[in-house]
BAFI-3210 file (N, C-alpha, C; in Angstrom, 3 decimals, decimal comma, padded with zeros to 6 digits):
// residues 153
n [1|2|3|4|5|6|7|8|9|10|11|12|13|14|15|16|17|18|19|20|21|22|23|24|25|26|27|28|29|30|31|32|33|34|35|36|37|38|39|40|41|42|43|44|45|46|47|48|49|50|51|52|53|54|55|56|57|58|59|60|61|62|63|64|65|66|67|68|69|70|71|72|73|74|75|76|77|78|79|80|81|82|83|84|85|86|87|88|89|90|91|92|93|94|95|96|97|98|99|100|101|102|103|104|105|106|107|108|109|110|111|112|113|114|115|116|117|118|119|120|121|122|123|124|125|126|127|128|129|130|131|132|133|134|135|136|137|138|139|140|141|142|143|144|145|146|147|148|149|150|151|152|153]
n.u [-010,402|-011,484|-013,789|-012,820|-011,794|-014,114|-015,566|-014,641|-015,246|-018,115|-021,499|-023,083|-025,135|-023,724|-024,251|-024,849|-022,417|-020,864|-022,055|-021,356|-018,567|-018,277|-019,255|-017,301|-015,060|-015,912|-016,178|-013,519|-012,305|-013,577|-012,602|-010,031|-010,282|-011,353|-009,220|-006,620|-004,014|-000,701|-001,035|-003,702|-003,546|-001,941|-003,646|-005,752|-004,537|-003,927|-006,494|-007,762|-006,088|-006,295|-008,951|-008,832|-007,627|-007,788|-008,521|-010,091|-012,803|-015,039|-015,116|-015,612|-018,132|-019,631|-019,529|-020,884|-023,400|-024,212|-023,770|-021,468|-020,489|-019,293|-017,904|-017,167|-015,469|-013,283|-012,144|-010,920|-007,969|-004,812|-004,036|-006,438|-007,498|-007,257|-007,552|-009,381|-007,885|-005,234|-005,046|-005,167|-002,770|-000,978|-001,444|-000,624|002,099|002,900|002,492|004,353|006,733|006,696|006,952|009,533|010,993|010,786|012,505|014,834|014,558|016,127|016,588|015,343|016,236|015,009|016,257|017,871|020,392|021,419|021,475|019,389|020,415|018,854|016,317|017,125|016,193|016,110|014,924|015,274|015,758|017,744|019,967|022,529|025,039|027,339|029,277|031,714|035,025|035,736|037,568|037,057|034,920|031,333|028,743|026,497|023,171|020,943|017,718|015,662|012,893|011,139|011,329|012,050|014,559|017,506|020,676|024,104|026,495]
n.v [018,603|016,649|016,082|014,896|012,504|011,316|010,838|008,561|005,329|005,417|006,146|008,061|010,997|014,123|016,354|015,325|014,207|016,524|017,900|016,209|016,452|019,166|019,136|017,571|019,244|021,452|020,257|019,518|022,017|023,174|021,490|022,416|024,845|026,791|027,850|028,170|026,305|024,850|022,247|021,828|021,826|019,568|017,577|017,828|016,960|014,330|013,099|013,481|012,107|009,529|008,981|008,580|006,154|002,900|000,593|001,560|001,862|001,394|003,436|005,683|004,991|004,812|007,469|008,785|007,603|008,534|006,959|007,161|009,993|013,272|014,593|012,482|011,131|012,930|012,836|010,435|008,501|008,227|005,590|004,308|004,716|002,701|-000,270|-003,211|-005,489|-004,506|-003,532|-005,899|-007,085|-005,256|-005,579|-008,224|-007,952|-006,331|-008,072|-010,072|-008,592|-007,930|-010,458|-011,139|-009,153|-009,789|-011,903|-014,415|-015,750|-016,082|-019,354|-020,755|-022,912|-025,086|-025,890|-027,527|-027,014|-024,598|-022,396|-020,054|-016,921|-015,321|-016,553|-019,108|-021,335|-023,984|-023,911|-022,920|-021,087|-020,904|-019,425|-019,343|-017,124|-015,751|-013,306|-012,117|-012,225|-014,928|-016,672|-016,704|-018,169|-018,866|-016,691|-017,340|-016,761|-016,554|-017,145|-017,060|-019,060|-018,937|-016,497|-014,600|-013,471|-012,383|-013,306|-013,596|-016,009]
n.w [-021,138|-019,454|-020,884|-023,255|-022,211|-021,182|-023,481|-024,696|-026,026|-026,196|-027,187|-026,223|-025,761|-026,589|-025,015|-022,501|-021,794|-021,753|-019,604|-017,468|-017,601|-016,993|-014,394|-013,160|-013,461|-011,932|-009,381|-008,868|-008,874|-006,664|-004,708|-004,427|-003,130|-004,847|-006,321|-008,694|-008,498|-008,391|-007,477|-008,088|-010,886|-011,255|-010,228|-012,038|-014,419|-013,628|-013,090|-015,565|-017,379|-016,330|-016,846|-019,561|-019,908|-021,252|-019,801|-017,754|-018,194|-016,657|-014,726|-016,366|-017,405|-015,021|-014,167|-016,274|-016,037|-013,620|-011,401|-010,003|-008,349|-009,301|-007,303|-005,612|-007,351|-007,768|-005,298|-005,081|-004,614|-006,350|-006,339|-006,204|-008,653|-010,641|-012,625|-011,581|-012,033|-012,158|-009,567|-008,074|-008,922|-007,835|-005,076|-004,784|-005,426|-003,290|-001,124|-001,724|-001,589|001,107|002,238|001,375|002,681|005,344|005,824|007,070|010,354|013,583|014,710|017,598|020,241|022,761|025,988|028,817|029,594|030,429|033,242|034,758|035,978|037,587|038,438|038,861|037,495|035,017|032,557|029,493|026,398|023,426|020,971|018,484|017,207|014,895|015,991|016,061|014,675|012,368|013,442|016,125|018,665|018,272|019,508|022,105|022,657|025,275|026,681|029,471|029,961|032,017|033,598|031,741|031,557|029,873|028,512|027,395|026,296]
ca.u [-009,650|-012,416|-014,716|-012,135|-011,723|-015,450|-016,100|-014,108|-016,067|-019,530|-022,328|-023,996|-025,357|-022,601|-024,646|-024,732|-020,984|-020,418|-022,527|-020,522|-017,238|-018,363|-019,406|-015,975|-014,227|-016,409|-015,841|-012,069|-012,026|-014,033|-011,682|-008,831|-010,713|-011,613|-007,963|-005,814|-002,673|000,050|-001,659|-004,923|-003,145|-001,493|-004,834|-006,480|-003,847|-004,068|-007,837|-008,072|-005,362|-006,837|-010,214|-008,529|-007,086|-008,751|-009,000|-010,904|-014,111|-016,075|-015,201|-016,285|-019,531|-020,264|-019,685|-021,937|-024,684|-024,403|-023,550|-020,345|-020,611|-018,056|-017,203|-016,535|-014,385|-012,103|-011,539|-010,216|-006,513|-004,282|-003,991|-007,791|-007,859|-006,690|-008,501|-009,351|-006,777|-003,987|-005,082|-004,805|-001,340|-000,276|-001,553|000,233|003,485|003,138|002,602|005,624|007,792|006,653|007,497|010,993|011,578|010,812|013,736|014,944|014,707|016,974|015,889|015,658|016,081|014,791|017,237|018,061|021,831|021,759|020,717|019,123|021,049|017,846|015,358|017,835|015,523|016,891|014,088|015,796|015,894|018,973|020,404|023,923|025,296|028,733|029,309|033,095|035,759|035,486|038,493|036,497|033,718|030,041|028,131|025,228|022,192|020,065|016,571|014,967|011,483|010,365|011,270|012,331|015,913|018,351|022,115|024,862|027,625]
ca.v [017,389|015,648|015,741|013,942|011,217|010,742|010,489|007,282|004,113|005,675|006,825|008,920|012,354|014,988|017,283|014,583|014,111|017,866|018,195|015,440|017,065|020,427|018,780|017,146|020,446|022,234|019,533|019,613|023,415|023,349|020,731|023,236|026,150|027,694|028,485|027,405|026,137|023,783|020,978|021,738|021,439|018,172|016,735|017,888|016,050|012,963|012,572|013,473|011,012|008,256|008,760|008,168|004,791|001,945|-000,378|002,225|002,148|001,351|004,774|006,554|004,582|005,193|008,927|009,165|007,096|009,139|005,980|007,752|011,450|013,993|014,871|011,226|010,801|013,778|012,548|009,156|008,569|007,674|004,131|003,811|004,948|001,638|-001,362|-004,253|-006,390|-003,838|-003,450|-007,229|-007,247|-004,414|-006,228|-009,414|-007,486|-005,880|-009,251|-010,717|-007,744|-008,064|-011,777|-011,080|-008,240|-010,399|-012,665|-015,543|-015,408|-017,010|-020,514|-020,956|-024,278|-025,177|-026,782|-027,381|-026,929|-023,306|-022,050|-018,622|-016,279|-014,668|-017,456|-020,386|-022,421|-024,471|-023,930|-021,809|-021,271|-020,242|-019,495|-018,946|-016,233|-015,346|-011,855|-011,617|-012,829|-016,353|-017,445|-016,737|-019,016|-018,202|-016,195|-017,996|-015,874|-017,408|-016,490|-017,898|-019,168|-018,733|-015,106|-013,725|-012,931|-012,636|-013,153|-014,268|-016,796]
ca.w [-020,881|-018,939|-021,964|-024,133|-021,534|-021,042|-024,810|-025,181|-025,989|-025,920|-028,185|-025,468|-026,246|-026,213|-023,953|-021,243|-021,513|-021,413|-018,246|-016,532|-017,627|-016,248|-012,977|-012,703|-013,361|-010,796|-008,149|-008,676|-008,540|-005,279|-003,849|-004,247|-002,598|-005,977|-006,723|-009,644|-007,946|-009,057|-007,089|-008,898|-012,247|-011,193|-010,081|-013,304|-015,345|-013,127|-013,306|-016,998|-018,042|-015,870|-017,563|-020,937|-019,938|-021,817|-018,822|-016,743|-018,762|-015,616|-014,141|-017,338|-017,450|-013,757|-014,153|-017,226|-015,537|-012,294|-010,337|-009,278|-008,460|-009,641|-006,044|-005,178|-008,285|-007,563|-003,996|-005,161|-004,677|-007,595|-006,215|-006,418|-010,050|-011,467|-012,849|-010,550|-012,358|-011,731|-008,108|-007,580|-009,174|-006,870|-003,769|-004,840|-005,368|-001,925|-000,261|-002,043|-001,045|002,555|002,546|001,187|003,655|006,665|005,898|007,995|011,769|014,322|015,247|019,002|020,721|024,208|026,615|030,257|029,781|031,012|034,437|034,847|037,128|038,424|039,085|039,052|036,774|033,889|031,349|028,686|024,952|023,002|019,584|018,339|016,089|014,758|016,200|015,941|013,558|012,200|014,281|017,475|018,737|018,132|020,738|022,415|023,295|026,065|027,310|030,435|029,618|033,255|034,024|030,614|031,654|028,701|028,658|026,342|026,757]
c.u [-010,570|-013,360|-014,087|-012,055|-013,072|-016,039|-015,665|-015,130|-017,536|-020,200|-023,337|-024,077|-024,234|-022,978|-024,561|-023,265|-020,434|-020,848|-021,693|-019,124|-017,230|-018,517|-018,066|-015,063|-014,626|-016,035|-014,348|-011,683|-012,441|-013,113|-010,441|-009,182|-010,866|-010,380|-007,233|-004,386|-001,955|-000,541|-002,959|-004,581|-002,687|-002,682|-005,647|-005,868|-004,042|-005,433|-008,187|-007,354|-005,877|-008,167|-009,972|-007,984|-008,164|-009,337|-009,847|-012,270|-015,216|-016,223|-015,945|-017,786|-020,267|-020,467|-020,812|-023,310|-025,052|-024,353|-022,439|-020,440|-019,250|-017,241|-016,501|-015,341|-013,139|-011,493|-010,827|-008,715|-006,040|-004,210|-005,370|-008,202|-007,157|-007,746|-008,367|-008,187|-005,441|-003,921|-004,678|-003,317|-000,530|-000,306|-000,656|001,705|003,841|003,329|003,945|006,794|007,855|007,255|009,019|011,665|011,687|012,063|013,699|015,105|015,583|016,115|016,318|015,390|015,893|015,774|017,217|019,552|022,266|020,891|020,595|019,771|020,052|016,992|015,929|017,152|016,376|016,060|014,432|015,695|017,128|019,117|021,822|024,093|026,777|028,779|030,700|033,752|035,543|036,416|038,009|035,250|032,430|029,541|026,784|024,347|021,139|018,934|015,910|013,481|010,572|010,194|011,582|013,706|016,710|019,810|022,808|026,075|028,714]
c.v [016,285|015,175|014,699|012,558|010,529|010,286|009,112|006,167|004,368|006,353|007,735|010,306|013,269|015,977|016,612|014,508|015,464|018,245|017,463|016,052|018,375|020,166|018,334|018,346|021,277|021,576|019,626|021,027|023,702|022,641|021,553|024,671|027,208|028,501|027,569|027,404|025,043|022,414|020,751|021,261|019,982|017,219|016,692|016,927|014,592|012,393|012,502|012,326|009,650|007,956|008,239|006,743|003,813|001,008|000,246|002,640|002,153|002,711|005,727|006,265|005,014|006,700|009,375|008,740|007,669|008,118|006,470|009,260|012,067|014,264|013,623|010,894|011,624|013,611|011,197|009,387|007,933|006,150|003,510|003,901|003,963|000,560|-002,393|-005,206|-005,799|-003,757|-004,791|-007,503|-006,467|-005,046|-007,452|-009,022|-007,002|-007,061|-009,960|-009,919|-007,851|-009,405|-011,763|-010,217|-008,873|-011,235|-013,809|-015,029|-016,450|-018,132|-020,704|-022,409|-024,246|-026,191|-026,602|-027,311|-025,616|-023,072|-020,535|-018,064|-015,626|-015,673|-018,852|-021,581|-022,801|-024,551|-022,706|-022,136|-020,484|-020,310|-018,972|-018,090|-015,872|-013,823|-011,269|-012,302|-014,338|-017,211|-017,534|-017,607|-018,186|-017,751|-016,875|-017,013|-016,754|-016,564|-017,486|-017,887|-018,961|-017,236|-014,117|-013,085|-013,316|-012,469|-013,847|-014,930|-016,774]
c.w [-020,357|-020,045|-022,895|-023,503|-021,445|-022,373|-025,300|-025,017|-025,666|-027,110|-027,494|-026,099|-025,732|-025,110|-022,578|-020,826|-021,086|-019,993|-017,196|-016,462|-016,844|-014,748|-012,388|-012,494|-012,145|-009,464|-007,845|-008,258|-007,095|-004,296|-003,514|-003,854|-003,686|-006,388|-007,693|-009,122|-008,717|-008,706|-007,867|-010,309|-012,286|-011,087|-011,367|-014,322|-014,933|-013,468|-014,792|-017,710|-017,593|-016,559|-018,974|-021,023|-020,376|-020,771|-017,707|-017,281|-017,727|-014,937|-015,073|-017,378|-016,186|-013,655|-015,082|-016,740|-014,170|-011,165|-009,412|-009,461|-008,776|-008,388|-005,520|-006,063|-008,002|-006,176|-003,983|-005,234|-005,978|-007,540|-006,415|-007,884|-010,977|-011,643|-011,736|-010,769|-011,892|-010,212|-007,500|-007,779|-008,152|-005,472|-003,705|-004,728|-003,966|-000,974|-000,479|-001,475|000,473|002,983|002,436|002,246|005,038|006,862|006,895|009,420|012,433|014,889|016,698|019,382|022,238|024,786|028,132|030,592|030,440|032,236|034,514|036,108|038,058|039,190|039,333|038,398|035,559|032,608|030,498|027,194|024,527|021,490|019,525|017,089|016,089|014,857|016,069|014,747|013,531|013,049|015,728|017,494|018,594|019,495|020,906|023,173|023,966|026,659|028,249|030,083|030,822|033,546|032,897|030,640|030,394|029,064|027,510|026,938|025,724]
res [m|f|y|n|g|l|c|m|d|t|d|d|d|s|s|v|i|l|n|v|a|m|a|l|e|s|a|l|f|s|k|h|d|n|k|v|t|s|q|y|k|n|d|l|r|l|y|a|t|r|l|k|k|k|d|l|g|s|f|r|r|d|l|r|d|s|t|l|s|a|t|e|f|v|t|l|k|s|t|d|l|v|s|d|e|k|r|q|e|h|i|k|a|q|m|e|a|m|f|r|a|q|g|a|t|n|q|k|a|a|t|d|h|f|q|c|g|k|c|k|k|r|r|c|s|y|f|q|m|q|t|r|a|a|s|n|p|m|t|t|f|v|e|c|l|e|c|g|n|n|w|k|c]
***
């Protein structure tokens, strides 16, 4: 499976490719304590199919040129086994999802209309929110900017 992936887009000598494929197989087998387990089989499929992807020619080239060792390759995560273009798209999608997840926050306004029950100062910030039925008035949440005391009105 590794040999087929490494053969793509190259005119290199088949013995060189075979040696790299055997090194990959040996490194993967060692990674799994020299046992053929279901995780070993899953990893074998993952790495072999990723080698066959057209946009991952840099990995194939680096493995054949010994720039990337077999041991380093089999320790890469599936998220690392993508092209730079796909990685940038993924990062952009994550940033956009994070922005959407943050949502709107309550806007606080500073005022001197409220007096703190603890420190008796009038430097407070507040925001209002509808916490009960629409027929009831909004609840005002107040925070003292001096001592940090919170209360609602």
